[in-house]
Phi, psi and omega in degrees: 000132186283153179280162180299323184295315180296327179295320183295318179299315178299316178299318179295321180295320180295318178295322178297313179299318178297321178292324179294320181291320176300317181295319180289326174299318178295321180293313179301318180297315179294326175295315180300317180297321183295312179294322177300313179299321178296319179295319181292323178296319179295325177291323175296325179290320177299318178295321175300315176300324179290321178294324178294323177294325179289328181287336179295336178272358179241157176262094183259136181271127182261158180290160177296332180296312178297318182294322180292323178298312180299319179293331182289327179268339181233112182266080180199169179275164184266080178284331177233103183300322182296315183293322177295321176299316180291325174296328176290314179306313187292319181295320179292322181295315181296320179295320177296317177299315181297322179295314179293315182297321178298319180296311176300318180294323176296317182290326180288326175294319179297313180298319178296317180295318181299312182293323179296315180291323179296315178299316179299321175298321184284313191232354181067216179269349183280128179214085180291326184274350175082019181287333179300321175300323177294318176301314179299325180293321179299312180292329177293323176293324175299313181297322178294325177295319178296321177295317179297321180291324176292324176295322174300320177298320180297316180300316183294320175295323175295324177291325177298315178297317181295320178300315180296318180297321177297315180300316178300317180294320177298318175299317180295321178295320179297320181291321177299311180303316180295323176295317180299319178299315181295317179297321177296321180292319181294323176297317181296318182295320178300314180299316179299318179295319174299313181300317178298320181296319179296321179294315179303318179294319175297318179296320176302314178297322179296316180296318180296322176296317176301314178297322178298317179299315181300319181295319179296318178296317180299321181297318182296316182297318179297320178294322178297316179303314181302312181299320179296318180299320178295321179298317181295318173304314183290335177289000000 
């Protein structure tokens, strides 16, 4: 028959295991909620990006508040209202994203501190069953998910930059081709004008030769008439 002290030890271990399981369940639930919130935030960003793409096709008037914010960050004149409106949208979106990420990070840090302090109060630094390592692994997974999310954002931004660079290159190539076409057309027009000038010059020479021949014929006829008159007089 077991002694009362051993029974108490067994009971305490059972309570400890039950508390560990409850703590881990709470952490898993919070992790699930946190990941769900991140996914919802990602969907909101995608929806915002879609709305921005639709807004690019419309001439939307923005408030003076948005323009004042843009003027605060960008010190230049509004030469292109459409580009300035897009820049305002991008600035407001970045501000909202930073605010949301700071809030999520703050909440995650608070939750981590809370569960860490709760675990320390319950068990201190002694952890015979190794559950503290499991908790650290859970939070490590959360941090890894955050890193993956940030990497995805960086990849998306990199893709956008690459697409913009490709568009710029395509525009430059199009402008170069257009310039080459214009130069070729100008060269063809110049050659045509030269050919026309040469033809007109040849035609002018031909007319001059004809006029000269007519003049010589007339002169020859006049000389013949003069000779005939002289012959008649001599007779």
